[in-house]
TIMARKE-125532 format. One record per residue: residue number from 1; residue in three letters; x, y, z of N, C-alpha, C, CB in turn. Coordinates in steps of 0.2 Angstrom, whole numbers. Glycine has a CB too. Layout:
residues N
+-----+--------+-------+--------+-------+--------+---------+-------+-------+--------+-------+--------+---------+-------+
: num : residu : neast : nnorth :   nup : caeast : canorth :  caup : ceast : cnorth :   cup : cbeast : cbnorth :  cbup :
+-----+--------+-------+--------+-------+--------+---------+-------+-------+--------+-------+--------+---------+-------+
: NUM :    ala :     X :      Y :     Z :      X :       Y :     Z :     X :      Y :     Z :      X :       Y :     Z :
...
+-----+--------+-------+--------+-------+--------+---------+-------+-------+--------+-------+--------+---------+-------+
END
This chain:
residues 147
+-----+--------+-------+--------+-------+--------+---------+-------+-------+--------+-------+--------+---------+-------+
: num : residu : neast : nnorth :   nup : caeast : canorth :  caup : ceast : cnorth :   cup : cbeast : cbnorth :  cbup :
+-----+--------+-------+--------+-------+--------+---------+-------+-------+--------+-------+--------+---------+-------+
:   1 :    met :    66 :     25 :   -70 :     59 :      27 :   -70 :    58 :     34 :   -67 :     55 :      21 :   -67 :
:   2 :    ala :    54 :     37 :   -71 :     52 :      45 :   -69 :    47 :     44 :   -64 :     49 :      49 :   -75 :
:   3 :    phe :    48 :     49 :   -59 :     43 :      50 :   -53 :    41 :     57 :   -53 :     46 :      47 :   -46 :
:   4 :    phe :    35 :     60 :   -56 :     33 :      66 :   -56 :    28 :     67 :   -50 :     31 :      68 :   -64 :
:   5 :    thr :    29 :     73 :   -46 :     24 :      76 :   -42 :    23 :     83 :   -42 :     27 :      74 :   -36 :
:   6 :    gly :    18 :     85 :   -38 :     17 :      92 :   -37 :    13 :     96 :   -42 :     23 :      95 :   -37 :
:   7 :    glu :    11 :    101 :   -41 :      7 :     106 :   -45 :    11 :    111 :   -48 :      1 :     109 :   -42 :
:   8 :    his :    11 :    113 :   -55 :     15 :     118 :   -57 :    11 :    122 :   -62 :     21 :     116 :   -60 :
:   9 :    glu :    11 :    128 :   -61 :      7 :     133 :   -65 :    12 :    136 :   -70 :      4 :     139 :   -61 :
:  10 :    cys :     9 :    136 :   -76 :     14 :     138 :   -82 :     9 :    142 :   -86 :     16 :     131 :   -86 :
:  11 :    lys :    12 :    145 :   -92 :      8 :     148 :   -97 :    11 :    146 :  -104 :      9 :     157 :   -96 :
:  12 :    leu :     6 :    146 :  -108 :      8 :     144 :  -115 :    10 :    151 :  -118 :      1 :     141 :  -119 :
:  13 :    asp :    14 :    150 :  -123 :     16 :     157 :  -126 :    10 :    158 :  -132 :     24 :     156 :  -130 :
:  14 :    ala :    11 :    164 :  -136 :      6 :     165 :  -141 :     5 :    160 :  -146 :      8 :     173 :  -145 :
:  15 :    lys :    10 :    156 :  -148 :     10 :     150 :  -152 :     8 :    143 :  -150 :     15 :     150 :  -156 :
:  16 :    gly :     6 :    144 :  -143 :      4 :     137 :  -140 :    10 :    133 :  -138 :      0 :     132 :  -145 :
:  17 :    arg :    15 :    136 :  -137 :     21 :     132 :  -135 :    22 :    132 :  -127 :     29 :     135 :  -139 :
:  18 :    leu :    25 :    127 :  -124 :     26 :     127 :  -117 :    32 :    124 :  -115 :     20 :     123 :  -113 :
:  19 :    val :    35 :    127 :  -109 :     42 :     125 :  -107 :    40 :    121 :  -100 :     48 :     131 :  -106 :
:  20 :    leu :    42 :    114 :  -100 :     41 :     111 :   -94 :    45 :    114 :   -88 :     44 :     103 :   -94 :
:  21 :    pro :    42 :    115 :   -83 :     46 :     117 :   -77 :    52 :    113 :   -76 :     42 :     117 :   -71 :
:  22 :    ser :    58 :    116 :   -74 :     64 :     112 :   -73 :    63 :    106 :   -68 :     69 :     117 :   -71 :
:  23 :    arg :    59 :    107 :   -63 :     58 :     101 :   -58 :    56 :     95 :   -62 :     53 :     104 :   -52 :
:  24 :    leu :    51 :     96 :   -66 :     48 :      91 :   -71 :    54 :     88 :   -76 :     42 :      94 :   -74 :
:  25 :    lys :    56 :     93 :   -79 :     61 :      91 :   -85 :    67 :     87 :   -82 :     64 :      97 :   -88 :
:  26 :    ser :    69 :     89 :   -76 :     75 :      86 :   -72 :    74 :     78 :   -71 :     77 :      90 :   -65 :
:  27 :    val :    67 :     76 :   -71 :     65 :      69 :   -69 :    65 :     65 :   -76 :     58 :      70 :   -65 :
:  28 :    leu :    64 :     69 :   -81 :     63 :      65 :   -87 :    69 :     60 :   -89 :     61 :      70 :   -94 :
:  29 :    pro :    67 :     54 :   -91 :     73 :      49 :   -93 :    77 :     52 :   -99 :     70 :      42 :   -95 :
:  30 :    glu :    83 :     50 :   -99 :     87 :      53 :  -105 :    84 :     52 :  -112 :     94 :      50 :  -105 :
:  31 :    ala :    80 :     46 :  -113 :     77 :      45 :  -119 :    72 :     50 :  -121 :     74 :      39 :  -120 :
:  32 :    ser :    69 :     54 :  -115 :     64 :      59 :  -117 :    66 :     66 :  -116 :     58 :      58 :  -112 :
:  33 :    lys :    73 :     68 :  -117 :     75 :      74 :  -116 :    75 :     78 :  -122 :     82 :      73 :  -113 :
:  34 :    lys :    73 :     74 :  -128 :     72 :      77 :  -134 :    64 :     77 :  -137 :     76 :      74 :  -140 :
:  35 :    ser :    60 :     72 :  -134 :     54 :      72 :  -137 :    50 :     68 :  -132 :     53 :      70 :  -144 :
:  36 :    ile :    43 :     70 :  -131 :     39 :      66 :  -127 :    32 :     64 :  -131 :     37 :      71 :  -120 :
:  37 :    ile :    28 :     60 :  -128 :     21 :      59 :  -131 :    16 :     62 :  -127 :     20 :      51 :  -131 :
:  38 :    ile :    11 :     65 :  -130 :      5 :      68 :  -128 :    -1 :     64 :  -130 :      5 :      76 :  -130 :
:  39 :    arg :    -6 :     63 :  -125 :    -12 :      59 :  -126 :   -17 :     63 :  -124 :    -11 :      52 :  -124 :
:  40 :    lys :   -23 :     64 :  -127 :    -29 :      66 :  -125 :   -31 :     63 :  -119 :    -34 :      66 :  -130 :
:  41 :    gly :   -33 :     65 :  -113 :    -35 :      62 :  -108 :   -42 :     60 :  -107 :    -34 :      65 :  -102 :
:  42 :    phe :   -44 :     56 :  -103 :    -52 :      54 :  -103 :   -56 :     60 :  -101 :    -54 :      48 :   -99 :
:  43 :    glu :   -53 :     64 :   -96 :    -57 :      70 :   -95 :   -54 :     75 :   -99 :    -56 :      72 :   -87 :
:  44 :    ser :   -56 :     81 :   -98 :    -54 :      87 :  -102 :   -47 :     89 :  -101 :    -59 :      93 :  -101 :
:  45 :    asn :   -42 :     84 :  -101 :    -35 :      86 :  -100 :   -31 :     82 :  -105 :    -33 :      83 :   -92 :
:  46 :    leu :   -24 :     83 :  -104 :    -19 :      79 :  -108 :   -15 :     76 :  -104 :    -15 :      83 :  -113 :
:  47 :    ile :   -12 :     70 :  -106 :     -7 :      66 :  -102 :     0 :     66 :  -106 :     -9 :      59 :  -102 :
:  48 :    ile :     5 :     68 :  -102 :     12 :      69 :  -105 :    16 :     62 :  -103 :     15 :      76 :  -103 :
:  49 :    tyr :    18 :     59 :  -107 :     22 :      52 :  -106 :    29 :     54 :  -108 :     19 :      45 :  -110 :
:  50 :    pro :    34 :     51 :  -104 :     41 :      50 :  -106 :    40 :     44 :  -111 :     46 :      48 :  -100 :
:  51 :    ile :    45 :     45 :  -116 :     45 :      40 :  -122 :    45 :     33 :  -120 :     51 :      41 :  -125 :
:  52 :    thr :    49 :     31 :  -114 :     50 :      24 :  -111 :    44 :     22 :  -108 :     57 :      24 :  -106 :
:  53 :    glu :    40 :     27 :  -105 :     34 :      25 :  -101 :    29 :     24 :  -106 :     32 :      30 :   -96 :
:  54 :    phe :    28 :     27 :  -111 :     23 :      26 :  -117 :    23 :     19 :  -120 :     24 :      32 :  -122 :
:  55 :    gln :    30 :     17 :  -121 :     31 :      11 :  -124 :    26 :      5 :  -121 :     38 :       9 :  -125 :
:  56 :    asn :    26 :      5 :  -114 :     22 :       0 :  -111 :    14 :      1 :  -113 :     22 :       1 :  -103 :
:  57 :    ile :    12 :      7 :  -114 :      5 :       9 :  -115 :     4 :      7 :  -123 :      4 :      16 :  -114 :
:  58 :    tyr :     9 :      8 :  -127 :      8 :       7 :  -134 :     8 :      0 :  -135 :     15 :      10 :  -138 :
:  59 :    thr :    12 :     -4 :  -132 :     11 :     -12 :  -132 :     4 :    -14 :  -131 :     15 :     -15 :  -127 :
:  60 :    arg :     1 :    -11 :  -125 :     -5 :     -14 :  -123 :   -11 :    -12 :  -129 :     -7 :     -12 :  -116 :
:  61 :    ile :   -10 :     -6 :  -131 :    -15 :      -3 :  -136 :   -14 :     -7 :  -142 :    -14 :       4 :  -137 :
:  62 :    asn :    -8 :     -8 :  -145 :     -7 :     -12 :  -151 :    -9 :    -19 :  -151 :      1 :     -11 :  -153 :
:  63 :    ser :    -9 :    -22 :  -145 :    -11 :     -29 :  -144 :   -18 :    -30 :  -145 :     -9 :     -31 :  -138 :
:  64 :    leu :   -23 :    -24 :  -145 :    -30 :     -26 :  -146 :   -31 :    -29 :  -153 :    -33 :     -20 :  -146 :
:  65 :    ser :   -36 :    -33 :  -153 :    -38 :     -37 :  -159 :   -40 :    -32 :  -165 :    -44 :     -41 :  -157 :
:  66 :    glu :   -38 :    -33 :  -171 :    -41 :     -29 :  -177 :   -48 :    -33 :  -179 :    -35 :     -30 :  -183 :
:  67 :    phe :   -49 :    -39 :  -176 :    -55 :     -43 :  -178 :   -61 :    -42 :  -174 :    -53 :     -51 :  -177 :
:  68 :    ser :   -60 :    -38 :  -169 :    -65 :     -36 :  -164 :   -67 :    -28 :  -165 :    -63 :     -38 :  -156 :
:  69 :    ser :   -74 :    -27 :  -167 :    -76 :     -21 :  -169 :   -75 :    -16 :  -163 :    -83 :     -21 :  -171 :
:  70 :    glu :   -76 :    -19 :  -157 :    -76 :     -15 :  -151 :   -68 :    -13 :  -149 :    -78 :     -19 :  -145 :
:  71 :    gln :   -63 :    -17 :  -150 :    -57 :     -16 :  -149 :   -54 :    -12 :  -155 :    -53 :     -23 :  -149 :
:  72 :    arg :   -56 :    -12 :  -161 :    -54 :      -8 :  -166 :   -55 :      0 :  -165 :    -58 :     -10 :  -173 :
:  73 :    lys :   -62 :      0 :  -163 :    -64 :       7 :  -160 :   -60 :     10 :  -155 :    -71 :       6 :  -158 :
:  74 :    leu :   -59 :      6 :  -150 :    -55 :       9 :  -145 :   -48 :     11 :  -147 :    -54 :       5 :  -139 :
:  75 :    lys :   -45 :      6 :  -151 :    -38 :       7 :  -154 :   -38 :     13 :  -158 :    -36 :       1 :  -158 :
:  76 :    arg :   -43 :     15 :  -162 :    -43 :      20 :  -166 :   -44 :     26 :  -162 :    -48 :      20 :  -172 :
:  77 :    asn :   -48 :     26 :  -157 :    -49 :      32 :  -153 :   -43 :     34 :  -149 :    -54 :      31 :  -148 :
:  78 :    leu :   -40 :     29 :  -146 :    -33 :      30 :  -143 :   -28 :     33 :  -147 :    -30 :      24 :  -140 :
:  79 :    phe :   -26 :     30 :  -153 :    -21 :      32 :  -157 :   -22 :     38 :  -160 :    -20 :      27 :  -163 :
:  80 :    ser :   -28 :     40 :  -162 :    -30 :      46 :  -165 :   -29 :     52 :  -160 :    -37 :      46 :  -168 :
:  81 :    gly :   -28 :     51 :  -154 :    -28 :      56 :  -149 :   -21 :     56 :  -145 :    -33 :      56 :  -144 :
:  82 :    ile :   -15 :     54 :  -150 :     -9 :      53 :  -147 :    -4 :     57 :  -152 :     -7 :      45 :  -146 :
:  83 :    ser :     1 :     61 :  -150 :      6 :      64 :  -154 :    12 :     63 :  -150 :      4 :      72 :  -156 :
:  84 :    gln :    18 :     63 :  -155 :     25 :      63 :  -152 :    26 :     70 :  -154 :     30 :      58 :  -156 :
:  85 :    ile :    29 :     73 :  -148 :     31 :      80 :  -149 :    38 :     81 :  -147 :     26 :      85 :  -144 :
:  86 :    asp :    42 :     85 :  -151 :     49 :      87 :  -150 :    49 :     93 :  -146 :     53 :      87 :  -157 :
:  87 :    phe :    55 :     94 :  -143 :     56 :     100 :  -139 :    60 :    104 :  -144 :     61 :      98 :  -132 :
:  88 :    asp :    59 :    111 :  -145 :     64 :     114 :  -149 :    70 :    117 :  -145 :     60 :     121 :  -153 :
:  89 :    ser :    75 :    121 :  -148 :     81 :     122 :  -145 :    81 :    126 :  -139 :     86 :     125 :  -150 :
:  90 :    asn :    75 :    129 :  -138 :     74 :     133 :  -131 :    70 :    129 :  -126 :     70 :     140 :  -133 :
:  91 :    gly :    69 :    122 :  -127 :     66 :     118 :  -122 :    58 :    118 :  -122 :     69 :     119 :  -115 :
:  92 :    arg :    55 :    121 :  -127 :     48 :     122 :  -128 :    45 :    116 :  -133 :     46 :     129 :  -130 :
:  93 :    phe :    39 :    114 :  -131 :     35 :     110 :  -136 :    29 :    113 :  -138 :     34 :     103 :  -132 :
:  94 :    leu :    27 :    112 :  -144 :     21 :     114 :  -147 :    16 :    110 :  -145 :     22 :     116 :  -154 :
:  95 :    ile :    10 :    112 :  -142 :      4 :     107 :  -141 :    -1 :    108 :  -147 :      0 :     108 :  -135 :
:  96 :    pro :    -2 :    103 :  -150 :     -7 :     104 :  -157 :   -13 :    107 :  -154 :     -8 :      96 :  -160 :
:  97 :    lys :   -16 :    111 :  -160 :    -22 :     115 :  -158 :   -28 :    110 :  -156 :    -25 :     118 :  -165 :
:  98 :    asn :   -28 :    104 :  -159 :    -34 :     100 :  -157 :   -34 :     98 :  -150 :    -35 :      93 :  -163 :
:  99 :    met :   -27 :     97 :  -147 :    -27 :      95 :  -140 :   -28 :    101 :  -136 :    -19 :      93 :  -139 :
: 100 :    ile :   -26 :    107 :  -138 :    -28 :     114 :  -134 :   -36 :    114 :  -134 :    -24 :     122 :  -138 :
: 101 :    ser :   -39 :    113 :  -139 :    -46 :     113 :  -139 :   -49 :    108 :  -134 :    -50 :     112 :  -146 :
: 102 :    his :   -46 :    102 :  -135 :    -49 :      97 :  -130 :   -49 :     98 :  -123 :    -45 :      91 :  -131 :
: 103 :    cys :   -43 :    102 :  -121 :    -43 :     105 :  -114 :   -46 :    111 :  -112 :    -36 :     106 :  -112 :
: 104 :    gly :   -48 :    115 :  -117 :    -51 :     121 :  -116 :   -46 :    126 :  -113 :    -56 :     120 :  -111 :
: 105 :    ile :   -39 :    125 :  -115 :    -34 :     130 :  -112 :   -33 :    135 :  -116 :    -28 :     126 :  -110 :
: 106 :    glu :   -32 :    141 :  -113 :    -30 :     148 :  -117 :   -23 :    149 :  -116 :    -34 :     154 :  -115 :
: 107 :    arg :   -21 :    152 :  -110 :    -14 :     154 :  -109 :   -12 :    151 :  -103 :    -14 :     162 :  -107 :
: 108 :    gly :   -16 :    151 :   -98 :    -13 :     148 :   -92 :   -15 :    141 :   -91 :    -16 :     151 :   -86 :
: 109 :    val :   -10 :    136 :   -89 :    -11 :     129 :   -88 :    -9 :    126 :   -81 :     -8 :     124 :   -94 :
: 110 :    ile :   -10 :    121 :   -80 :     -8 :     118 :   -73 :    -5 :    111 :   -75 :    -14 :     117 :   -66 :
: 111 :    leu :     1 :    110 :   -73 :      4 :     103 :   -75 :     4 :     99 :   -68 :     11 :     103 :   -78 :
: 112 :    ile :     2 :     93 :   -67 :      1 :      89 :   -62 :     6 :     83 :   -62 :     -6 :      88 :   -61 :
: 113 :    gly :    11 :     82 :   -57 :     15 :      77 :   -58 :    11 :     71 :   -55 :     21 :      78 :   -54 :
: 114 :    val :     9 :     65 :   -58 :      6 :      60 :   -56 :     9 :     53 :   -56 :      0 :      59 :   -60 :
: 115 :    gly :    15 :     53 :   -53 :     20 :      47 :   -53 :    23 :     46 :   -59 :     16 :      40 :   -51 :
: 116 :    asn :    21 :     42 :   -64 :     25 :      40 :   -70 :    23 :     45 :   -76 :     23 :      33 :   -72 :
: 117 :    ile :    17 :     49 :   -75 :     15 :      53 :   -80 :    14 :     61 :   -78 :      8 :      50 :   -83 :
: 118 :    ile :    14 :     66 :   -82 :     11 :      72 :   -81 :     5 :     74 :   -84 :     15 :      77 :   -83 :
: 119 :    glu :     0 :     77 :   -80 :     -7 :      79 :   -83 :    -7 :     86 :   -84 :    -12 :      77 :   -78 :
: 120 :    leu :    -9 :     88 :   -89 :     -9 :      95 :   -91 :   -17 :     97 :   -92 :     -6 :      96 :   -98 :
: 121 :    trp :   -19 :    102 :   -87 :    -26 :     105 :   -87 :   -27 :    112 :   -87 :    -28 :     103 :   -81 :
: 122 :    asn :   -33 :    114 :   -89 :    -35 :     120 :   -88 :   -36 :    121 :   -81 :    -42 :     122 :   -92 :
: 123 :    pro :   -34 :    127 :   -78 :    -34 :     127 :   -70 :   -41 :    126 :   -68 :    -32 :     134 :   -68 :
: 124 :    lys :   -46 :    129 :   -71 :    -53 :     128 :   -69 :   -55 :    121 :   -69 :    -58 :     132 :   -73 :
: 125 :    ser :   -54 :    117 :   -75 :    -56 :     111 :   -75 :   -53 :    106 :   -70 :    -54 :     109 :   -82 :
: 126 :    tyr :   -46 :    108 :   -68 :    -43 :     104 :   -64 :   -46 :    105 :   -57 :    -35 :     106 :   -64 :
: 127 :    lys :   -48 :    111 :   -55 :    -50 :     112 :   -48 :   -57 :    108 :   -48 :    -52 :     119 :   -46 :
: 128 :    ser :   -61 :    107 :   -53 :    -68 :     104 :   -52 :   -67 :     96 :   -53 :    -73 :     107 :   -57 :
: 129 :    asn :   -60 :     94 :   -54 :    -59 :      87 :   -54 :   -56 :     84 :   -47 :    -56 :      84 :   -60 :
: 130 :    leu :   -55 :     89 :   -43 :    -52 :      87 :   -36 :   -57 :     85 :   -31 :    -47 :      93 :   -33 :
: 131 :    ile :   -55 :     81 :   -27 :    -59 :      79 :   -22 :   -59 :     85 :   -16 :    -57 :      72 :   -18 :
: 132 :    lys :   -65 :     87 :   -15 :    -65 :      93 :   -10 :   -67 :     91 :    -3 :    -70 :      97 :   -12 :
: 133 :    asn :   -69 :     85 :    -2 :    -72 :      83 :     4 :   -67 :     78 :     7 :    -80 :      79 :     3 :
: 134 :    ser :   -64 :     80 :    14 :    -59 :      76 :    17 :   -61 :     69 :    18 :    -56 :      80 :    23 :
: 135 :    lys :   -67 :     68 :    20 :    -70 :      62 :    22 :   -69 :     58 :    16 :    -77 :      62 :    24 :
: 136 :    glu :   -72 :     60 :    10 :    -72 :      56 :     4 :   -65 :     55 :     2 :    -76 :      60 :    -2 :
: 137 :    phe :   -60 :     59 :     3 :    -53 :      58 :     1 :   -51 :     52 :     6 :    -48 :      65 :     3 :
: 138 :    ser :   -52 :     52 :    12 :    -49 :      47 :    17 :   -53 :     40 :    14 :    -52 :      50 :    25 :
: 139 :    ser :   -59 :     41 :    13 :    -63 :      34 :    12 :   -60 :     31 :     6 :    -71 :      35 :    11 :
: 140 :    leu :   -58 :     35 :     0 :    -55 :      32 :    -6 :   -47 :     30 :    -4 :    -55 :      38 :   -12 :
: 141 :    ala :   -44 :     33 :     0 :    -37 :      31 :     2 :   -37 :     25 :     5 :    -33 :      36 :     6 :
: 142 :    gln :   -43 :     24 :    10 :    -43 :      18 :    13 :   -45 :     13 :     8 :    -48 :      18 :    20 :
: 143 :    lys :   -50 :     14 :     4 :    -52 :       9 :     0 :   -48 :      6 :    -6 :    -58 :      11 :    -2 :
: 144 :    tyr :   -44 :     10 :    -8 :    -38 :       8 :   -14 :   -32 :      7 :   -11 :    -38 :      14 :   -20 :
: 145 :    leu :   -30 :     10 :    -6 :    -23 :      10 :    -4 :   -22 :      7 :     3 :    -20 :      18 :    -3 :
: 146 :    asp :   -28 :      6 :     6 :    -27 :       3 :    13 :   -23 :      7 :    18 :    -24 :      -4 :    12 :
: 147 :    ile :   -25 :     14 :    17 :    -22 :      18 :    22 :   -26 :     20 :    28 :    -20 :      25 :    18 :
+-----+--------+-------+--------+-------+--------+---------+-------+-------+--------+-------+--------+---------+-------+
END
């Protein structure tokens, strides 16, 4: 199981390609050394999954009922925002243009290791989604982590 942590500042090249920092790439499971899954996030970000990690998500999404209009809508919206992306021979991957637009990224991006996934953000959007108040941070940690 992959374990991603930390903040990593990166730059897209002119064609919208990105190289995963070696610290993140070294943690990828063997099955994901050639390709990864990218999903549009619920905020203005992208979620990068190792193939093996995404299989768990795929199973859950795919089990939604085709006979429920609400579940069909959720399934449609989730699957339409997912792409399998291959690494090129230089270790880069191309981020689809619709995903670049979803994030509002231009050249600079920040990758955040979040346990079993990696989040990709526009640096400004990322900063606005962080907890800025230490009391709120402490309160949430106590509430959800019993720390």
